[in-house]
C-alpha positions in Angstrom: -8.3 -4.2 12.6 -10.5 -1.5 11.3 -10.2 2.1 12.7 -13.4 1.9 14.7 -12.2 -1.3 16.3 -9.0 -0.2 17.4 -10.8 3.1 19.0 -13.2 0.9 20.8 -10.3 -1.0 22.1 -8.8 2.4 22.6 -11.9 3.3 24.8 -12.3 0.1 26.7 -8.6 0.2 28.0 -9.1 3.6 29.0 -12.1 2.7 31.2 -10.0 0.1 32.7 -7.3 2.4 33.7 -9.3 5.0 35.2 -9.8 2.9 38.5 -5.8 2.1 38.7 -3.0 4.0 40.3 0.4 3.9 39.1 1.2 2.3 42.7 -1.1 -0.6 41.7 0.9 -0.5 38.3 4.5 -0.8 39.7 3.1 -3.0 42.3 1.9 -5.5 39.4 5.0 -5.2 37.2 8.4 -5.3 38.7 10.0 -4.5 35.2 7.8 -1.7 34.3 10.4 1.2 33.8 12.1 -1.6 31.0 9.0 -2.6 29.9 7.9 1.4 28.8 11.3 3.3 28.3 13.4 3.3 25.5 16.6 4.4 25.1 18.6 6.0 22.2 22.3 6.8 23.2 22.3 9.4 25.8 18.3 10.2 25.9 16.0 7.7 27.9 12.0 8.2 26.6 10.2 6.8 30.1 6.4 6.0 29.9 6.5 4.1 32.9 4.8 6.8 35.2 1.9 6.9 33.0 -1.3 4.9 33.4 -1.2 2.8 30.2 -0.4 -1.1 29.8 1.1 -2.8 27.0 -1.0 -3.6 24.1 -0.1 -6.8 22.8 -3.2 -7.3 20.4 -2.4 -4.3 18.4 -0.3 -5.6 15.2 1.9 -2.3 15.7 2.4 -2.1 19.5 4.8 1.2 20.3 6.3 -1.6 23.4 7.3 -4.4 21.3 11.3 -4.7 20.5 12.6 -1.4 18.9 12.7 -2.3 15.0 16.0 -3.4 13.5 15.5 -1.2 10.3 14.1 1.9 9.3 11.9 0.1 7.1 10.2 -1.6 10.4 10.4 1.3 12.1 8.0 3.0 10.0 4.6 3.5 12.0 1.9 1.3 11.0 -1.5 2.8 13.3 -4.8 2.1 11.6 -5.4 5.3 8.8 -8.6 6.6 7.4 -7.5 6.4 3.7 -10.1 7.9 1.2 -11.2 6.3 -1.6 
Protein backbone atom coordinates (compact mmCIF):
# COMPACT_ATOMS: atom_id res chain seq x y z
CA UNK A 1 0.00 0.00 0.00
CA UNK A 2 1.41 3.38 -0.95
CA UNK A 3 1.35 6.38 1.34
CA UNK A 4 -1.03 8.23 -1.01
CA UNK A 5 -3.42 5.25 -1.04
CA UNK A 6 -3.28 4.97 2.76
CA UNK A 7 -4.17 8.66 3.20
CA UNK A 8 -6.99 8.31 0.65
CA UNK A 9 -8.38 5.41 2.71
CA UNK A 10 -8.10 7.47 5.92
CA UNK A 11 -9.91 10.39 4.26
CA UNK A 12 -12.70 8.11 2.98
CA UNK A 13 -13.16 6.59 6.46
CA UNK A 14 -13.31 10.08 7.99
CA UNK A 15 -16.03 11.08 5.55
CA UNK A 16 -18.10 7.98 6.45
CA UNK A 17 -17.68 8.54 10.19
CA UNK A 18 -18.55 12.22 10.05
CA UNK A 19 -22.23 11.29 9.67
CA UNK A 20 -22.15 8.71 12.49
CA UNK A 21 -22.69 9.09 16.23
CA UNK A 22 -21.04 7.23 19.09
CA UNK A 23 -24.46 5.98 20.10
CA UNK A 24 -24.84 4.32 16.68
CA UNK A 25 -21.34 2.82 16.83
CA UNK A 26 -21.99 1.30 20.27
CA UNK A 27 -25.41 0.04 19.14
CA UNK A 28 -23.82 -1.68 16.14
CA UNK A 29 -21.06 -3.36 18.19
CA UNK A 30 -21.81 -4.69 21.65
CA UNK A 31 -18.12 -5.52 22.11
CA UNK A 32 -16.85 -2.07 21.10
CA UNK A 33 -15.01 -1.51 24.38
CA UNK A 34 -13.17 -4.84 24.06
CA UNK A 35 -12.32 -4.09 20.43
CA UNK A 36 -11.00 -0.59 21.03
CA UNK A 37 -9.18 -0.91 24.34
CA UNK A 38 -5.91 -2.43 25.45
CA UNK A 39 -4.71 -3.19 28.94
CA UNK A 40 -1.20 -3.52 30.31
CA UNK A 41 -0.97 -4.35 34.01
CA UNK A 42 -3.20 -1.79 35.73
CA UNK A 43 -3.30 0.70 32.84
CA UNK A 44 -6.18 0.66 30.35
CA UNK A 45 -6.18 2.64 27.11
CA UNK A 46 -9.72 3.09 25.80
CA UNK A 47 -10.44 4.43 22.32
CA UNK A 48 -14.02 3.13 22.18
CA UNK A 49 -15.43 6.62 22.70
CA UNK A 50 -13.73 7.93 19.56
CA UNK A 51 -15.50 7.97 16.23
CA UNK A 52 -13.40 5.28 14.59
CA UNK A 53 -13.79 1.79 13.24
CA UNK A 54 -11.35 -1.13 12.91
CA UNK A 55 -9.21 -1.00 9.79
CA UNK A 56 -8.91 -4.63 8.66
CA UNK A 57 -7.50 -3.63 5.26
CA UNK A 58 -4.46 -1.97 6.82
CA UNK A 59 -1.38 -4.20 7.00
CA UNK A 60 -0.67 -3.04 10.56
CA UNK A 61 -3.94 -2.24 12.26
CA UNK A 62 -3.60 -1.06 15.86
CA UNK A 63 -6.77 -3.00 16.69
CA UNK A 64 -5.36 -6.42 15.92
CA UNK A 65 -4.38 -8.76 18.71
CA UNK A 66 -1.52 -7.43 20.85
CA UNK A 67 1.92 -8.51 19.59
CA UNK A 68 3.65 -11.40 21.32
CA UNK A 69 7.20 -10.09 20.93
CA UNK A 70 8.99 -6.75 20.92
CA UNK A 71 9.83 -7.21 17.22
CA UNK A 72 6.12 -7.57 16.44
CA UNK A 73 5.44 -4.34 18.35
CA UNK A 74 7.48 -2.28 15.89
CA UNK A 75 5.14 0.16 14.10
CA UNK A 76 4.66 -0.55 10.42
CA UNK A 77 2.76 2.52 9.25
CA UNK A 78 3.52 3.77 5.74
CA UNK A 79 6.64 5.92 5.89
CA UNK A 80 7.80 8.29 3.18
CA UNK A 81 11.47 7.54 2.58
CA UNK A 82 13.89 9.82 0.83
CA UNK A 83 15.82 8.28 -2.06
